[in-house]
C-alpha positions in Angstrom: 19.0 -2.8 1.5 20.2 -2.3 -2.1 22.8 0.1 -3.4 21.6 -0.4 -7.0 20.1 3.1 -7.4 21.9 5.1 -10.1 22.9 4.3 -13.7 22.8 0.6 -14.3 25.9 -1.0 -15.7 25.2 -3.6 -18.4 28.4 -5.6 -18.5 27.3 -8.5 -20.8 28.8 -9.4 -24.2 26.0 -7.8 -26.1 23.7 -6.0 -26.3 26.4 -3.5 -25.3 25.7 -0.1 -23.7 23.9 2.2 -26.1 25.3 5.8 -26.3 22.7 8.4 -25.4 23.4 10.0 -28.8 22.4 6.8 -30.6 19.2 6.5 -28.6 18.4 10.2 -29.1 18.9 9.9 -32.8 16.1 7.3 -32.9 13.7 9.5 -31.0 12.0 11.1 -34.0 9.1 10.9 -36.3 8.8 8.3 -39.0 10.4 9.5 -42.3 9.6 9.1 -46.0 10.6 5.5 -46.7 10.8 5.8 -50.5 13.1 8.7 -51.2 14.7 11.9 -49.9 16.7 12.3 -46.7 16.5 8.7 -45.6 17.7 7.3 -48.9 20.6 9.9 -48.9 21.6 9.0 -45.3 21.5 5.3 -46.0 23.8 5.6 -49.1 26.5 7.2 -46.9 25.9 4.7 -44.1 26.5 1.7 -46.4 29.8 3.3 -47.5 30.7 3.6 -43.8 29.8 0.0 -43.0 32.3 -1.1 -45.7 34.9 1.2 -44.1 34.3 -0.5 -40.7 34.7 -3.9 -42.4 37.8 -2.6 -44.2 36.8 -3.6 -47.7 36.9 -1.8 -51.0 36.0 -4.9 -53.0 33.0 -6.2 -51.0 29.4 -5.3 -50.8 27.0 -5.2 -47.8 23.4 -6.3 -47.4 21.5 -5.1 -44.4 18.7 -7.2 -42.8 16.0 -6.4 -40.2 17.2 -9.4 -38.1 19.5 -10.5 -35.4 22.8 -12.3 -36.1 21.0 -15.6 -36.7 19.3 -13.9 -39.6 22.7 -13.1 -41.1 23.7 -16.7 -40.7 20.6 -17.8 -42.6 21.2 -15.1 -45.3 24.7 -16.4 -46.0 23.5 -20.1 -46.1 20.6 -19.3 -48.4 22.6 -17.3 -50.9 25.7 -19.6 -51.1 24.4 -23.2 -50.8 22.2 -25.7 -52.5 20.6 -28.6 -50.7 23.2 -31.4 -50.2 26.2 -29.1 -50.4 29.0 -29.7 -47.9 30.6 -27.3 -45.4 32.8 -27.5 -42.3 32.3 -25.4 -39.2 35.3 -25.1 -36.8 33.9 -24.6 -33.3 35.9 -23.3 -30.3 33.0 -22.5 -28.0 29.4 -22.5 -29.2 28.6 -20.2 -32.0 30.2 -21.8 -35.1 28.2 -24.9 -34.1 25.1 -22.7 -34.0 25.8 -21.5 -37.5 26.3 -25.1 -38.6 22.9 -26.1 -37.0 21.2 -23.4 -39.1 22.9 -24.8 -42.2 21.8 -28.3 -41.4 18.2 -27.3 -40.9 18.3 -25.8 -44.4 19.6 -29.0 -46.0 23.4 -28.4 -46.0 25.7 -31.2 -44.9 27.7 -29.2 -42.4 30.3 -31.0 -40.4 31.2 -29.5 -37.0 34.8 -29.9 -35.8 35.2 -29.0 -32.1 38.7 -27.8 -31.6 38.7 -27.3 -27.8 37.0 -25.4 -25.0 39.8 -23.1 -23.9 41.4 -21.9 -27.0 41.1 -21.0 -30.7 40.9 -23.1 -33.8 44.4 -24.4 -34.7 45.1 -23.4 -38.4 46.8 -26.8 -38.9 43.5 -28.5 -38.2 41.9 -26.5 -41.1 44.7 -27.4 -43.5 44.5 -31.1 -42.6 40.7 -31.2 -43.1 41.0 -29.5 -46.5 43.9 -31.6 -47.7 41.9 -34.7 -46.9 39.0 -33.4 -49.1 40.8 -34.4 -52.4 37.6 -34.0 -54.5 37.0 -30.5 -53.1 33.5 -31.4 -51.9 33.6 -28.9 -49.1 32.1 -25.7 -50.4 32.9 -23.4 -47.4 34.8 -23.1 -44.1 32.8 -21.5 -41.3 34.4 -19.9 -38.3 33.7 -17.1 -35.8 36.3 -14.4 -35.1 35.3 -14.2 -31.4 33.3 -16.9 -29.7 31.5 -15.2 -26.8 30.9 -18.4 -24.9 34.6 -19.3 -24.6 36.0 -15.8 -25.2 38.5 -17.3 -27.6 39.6 -15.2 -30.6 40.5 -17.1 -33.8 43.4 -16.0 -36.0 41.5 -15.2 -39.2 44.5 -14.5 -41.4 46.2 -17.7 -40.2 43.1 -19.7 -41.1 43.1 -18.1 -44.6 46.7 -19.1 -45.0 45.8 -22.7 -44.0 43.0 -22.8 -46.7 45.5 -21.5 -49.3 48.2 -23.9 -48.2 45.8 -26.8 -48.7 45.1 -25.5 -52.3 41.4 -25.7 -51.6 38.8 -23.5 -53.3 36.4 -23.4 -50.3 34.8 -20.1 -49.5 35.8 -18.6 -46.2 32.9 -17.5 -44.0 33.6 -15.5 -40.8 31.1 -14.5 -38.1 32.1 -11.1 -36.6 28.8 -10.6 -34.7 30.7 -10.2 -31.4 33.8 -8.5 -32.8 33.1 -6.0 -35.6 34.1 -2.6 -34.3 35.9 -4.1 -31.4 38.6 -6.4 -32.8 41.0 -5.7 -35.6 39.4 -7.0 -38.8 40.5 -6.7 -42.4 38.0 -8.1 -44.9 40.1 -7.5 -48.1 43.6 -8.0 -46.6 42.7 -11.3 -44.9 41.0 -12.8 -47.9 37.5 -13.3 -46.3 34.7 -14.2 -48.7 31.7 -13.5 -46.5 31.5 -11.8 -43.1 28.3 -11.5 -41.0 27.8 -9.1 -38.1 25.1 -7.5 -36.0 24.3 -4.0 -34.7 24.1 -4.6 -31.0 27.7 -5.1 -29.9 30.7 -3.2 -31.2 28.5 -1.1 -33.4 26.6 0.3 -30.3 23.1 0.2 -31.8 20.1 -1.7 -30.4 19.5 -5.2 -31.6 17.6 -5.7 -34.8 20.0 -5.1 -37.7 22.4 -7.7 -39.2 24.8 -7.4 -42.0 26.3 -9.7 -44.7 29.5 -8.5 -46.3 30.1 -10.2 -49.6 33.4 -10.4 -51.4 33.8 -10.9 -55.2 34.1 -14.7 -55.1 31.0 -15.2 -53.0 29.1 -12.7 -55.1 29.4 -15.0 -58.1 28.0 -18.0 -56.2 24.3 -18.6 -56.4 22.8 -21.5 -54.4 19.3 -22.8 -54.9 18.3 -22.2 -51.2 18.0 -18.5 -51.8 14.5 -17.0 -51.1 13.1 -13.6 -51.9 13.7 -12.1 -48.4 17.2 -13.4 -47.8 18.5 -12.7 -51.3 21.4 -10.3 -50.9 21.6 -9.2 -54.5 18.8 -6.6 -54.5 19.8 -5.5 -51.0 23.5 -4.9 -51.9 23.0 -3.7 -55.4 19.4 -2.3 -55.6 17.7 -0.7 -58.5 15.4 1.2 -56.2 16.0 2.3 -52.6 13.0 0.2 -51.4 14.8 -3.0 -52.4 17.6 -2.5 -49.9 15.5 -3.9 -47.1 13.1 -6.3 -48.8 10.3 -4.0 -47.9 9.9 -1.2 -45.3 13.3 0.0 -44.0 14.1 -0.4 -40.3 14.1 3.3 -40.1 14.9 4.2 -36.5 17.6 1.6 -36.1 19.2 3.1 -39.2 19.1 6.6 -37.6 20.8 5.1 -34.5 23.4 3.2 -36.6 24.2 6.4 -38.5 25.1 8.2 -35.3 27.1 5.2 -34.0 29.1 5.0 -37.3 29.9 8.7 -37.1 31.2 8.2 -33.5 33.2 5.2 -34.5 34.7 6.4 -37.8 34.8 10.1 -37.8 35.2 11.1 -34.1 37.3 8.3 -32.5 38.6 6.4 -35.5 38.3 2.7 -35.9 41.9 1.9 -35.1 41.7 4.1 -32.0 38.6 2.2 -31.0 40.4 -1.1 -31.4 43.2 0.2 -29.1 40.8 1.5 -26.5 38.9 -1.7 -26.2 42.1 -3.7 -26.1 43.4 -1.7 -23.1 40.1 -2.1 -21.3 40.1 -5.9 -22.1 43.7 -6.1 -20.8 42.5 -4.4 -17.6 39.8 -7.0 -17.2 42.2 -9.8 -17.7 44.7 -8.3 -15.3 42.0 -8.2 -12.6 41.0 -11.8 -13.1 44.6 -13.0 -13.0 45.2 -11.0 -9.8 42.0 -12.3 -8.2 43.1 -15.9 -9.0 46.7 -15.7 -7.7 47.8 -18.4 -5.3 44.9 -20.7 -6.1 42.3 -17.9 -5.9 38.6 -18.2 -6.9 38.7 -17.5 -10.6 40.8 -18.0 -13.7 40.7 -17.0 -17.3 39.1 -19.6 -19.6 41.4 -18.9 -22.6 45.0 -19.9 -21.7 46.8 -18.5 -24.7 47.3 -14.8 -24.2 47.3 -14.1 -27.9 43.9 -15.8 -28.3 42.0 -13.8 -25.7 39.2 -11.7 -27.1 39.0 -8.0 -26.6 35.2 -8.2 -26.8 34.5 -10.4 -23.8 36.2 -12.4 -21.0 35.0 -15.8 -19.8 35.9 -16.4 -16.2 35.9 -19.8 -14.7 35.0 -20.1 -11.0 36.3 -22.3 -8.2 34.6 -22.9 -4.9 31.6 -20.5 -5.2 28.5 -20.5 -7.4 28.7 -17.9 -10.2 24.9 -17.4 -10.1 25.2 -16.1 -6.6 27.9 -13.6 -7.6 25.8 -12.4 -10.5 22.7 -12.0 -8.4 24.5 -10.0 -5.8 26.1 -7.7 -8.4 22.8 -7.1 -10.1 20.4 -6.8 -7.2 22.6 -5.0 -4.7 25.0 -3.0 -7.0 23.3 -2.5 -10.3 25.8 -4.4 -12.4 24.6 -7.1 -14.8 27.3 -9.7 -15.6 27.1 -12.3 -18.4 26.0 -15.9 -17.8 28.0 -18.9 -18.7 26.8 -20.4 -22.0 26.5 -24.0 -23.1 29.3 -26.1 -21.7 30.4 -23.2 -19.5 27.0 -22.9 -17.8 27.2 -23.1 -14.0 31.0 -22.9 -13.9 31.6 -19.4 -15.2 30.5 -15.8 -15.7 31.4 -13.3 -18.4 32.3 -9.7 -18.6 31.7 -7.9 -21.8 34.0 -5.0 -22.7 32.9 -3.8 -26.2 31.5 -0.7 -27.8 30.8 2.5 -25.8 33.1 1.9 -22.8 35.6 3.9 -20.8 37.9 3.3 -17.8 35.4 4.3 -15.1 32.8 1.9 -16.6 35.1 -1.1 -16.6 36.6 -0.3 -13.2 33.1 0.1 -11.8 32.2 -3.4 -13.0 35.4 -4.9 -11.7 34.9 -3.1 -8.4 31.4 -4.5 -8.1 32.8 -8.1 -8.6 35.5 -7.5 -6.1 33.0 -6.1 -3.6 30.8 -9.2 -4.2 33.7 -11.4 -3.4 34.1 -9.6 -0.1 30.4 -9.9 0.8 30.5 -13.6 -0.1 33.6 -14.3 1.9 35.6 -15.3 -1.1 39.4 -14.8 -0.7 41.0 -13.1 -3.7 43.9 -10.9 -4.8 43.9 -7.2 -5.6 42.1 -7.3 -9.0 40.9 -3.7 -9.2 44.4 -2.3 -8.4 45.9 -4.5 -11.2 43.3 -3.3 -13.6 44.0 0.4 -12.7 47.7 -0.2 -13.3 47.0 -1.8 -16.7 44.9 1.2 -17.8 47.6 3.6 -16.6 50.2 1.8 -18.7 47.8 2.0 -21.7 47.4 5.7 -21.2 51.1 6.2 -21.0 51.7 4.2 -24.2 49.0 6.3 -26.0 
């Protein structure tokens, strides 16, 4: 017998749950793709994307692509074959961006800084001080690595670059974090930020974004191709140029609705607080389950470096695949798999985007129920999560 009849809970770190309003906004006829209402809507949408990224100085280019497309766009616009870069990896995804760069002819060094925490800013400073000839053209990092669930301190890394007196461009991947974690493009001195539609922006996969600051805008590598060129997309002479061809119309209709919900109805800072409270509740549950040598522990040990978008949970004494299968087949809750070096030893809970207390408590309740079915001894995780949410509501 299965109890998985009812609304399915998708508790992975992206795609996140899509609001009904976003999906309904996409359920419409195809529009005029050359002028009129679509062009007017997109103009305002681009302005709102810049508001989400917290930039007045930057521009944004939109691509019909996933986050890997945004990686390639940044590499093609900024680099020439043989240029050097350094990617600081604390999980998996900075290494992925570096692999893209290498395949395109960039000499991109990967520095792995640990599996259970963020990039140490002092590592960045030391690397750049050693580059006395300033051969490194860019520093690449993710804000949140969804494999490890570590959150890097972006302003601290910017300070480390400045302390080294190095001119390297600062490239940040916010695919997992935009709309979920505090991010300040201008104030933190970021040169390029890439993101995707399917996580904190609550829109189906298929759109990616490259936010380009003034320093990066002046750079022109020889790897750039017609499709990935962000200049006509970010500063078009005609509407049609924004997308290198036909606009991804229905994804744009969905994103328009999501941006309204995020900016006008809730407010971006309120959304950051909400998702932090629900992330804190998840972490409280894991810590309670793992008390006295229990079956799980948080991967990231430094409390300040734990992401508000996702939690990676290490397991002891039971197979995470069995837990995930039980939750999905019998209770209608899909949990995230362990990725890369965490495969087979962890599972993940995504808590980003369109999420409220009943949704996260439902996910945590399913995990706790699965522990009981599997005979796994544990502490009172759901109760700890509920107490955390109650404190968050009191503070609000």
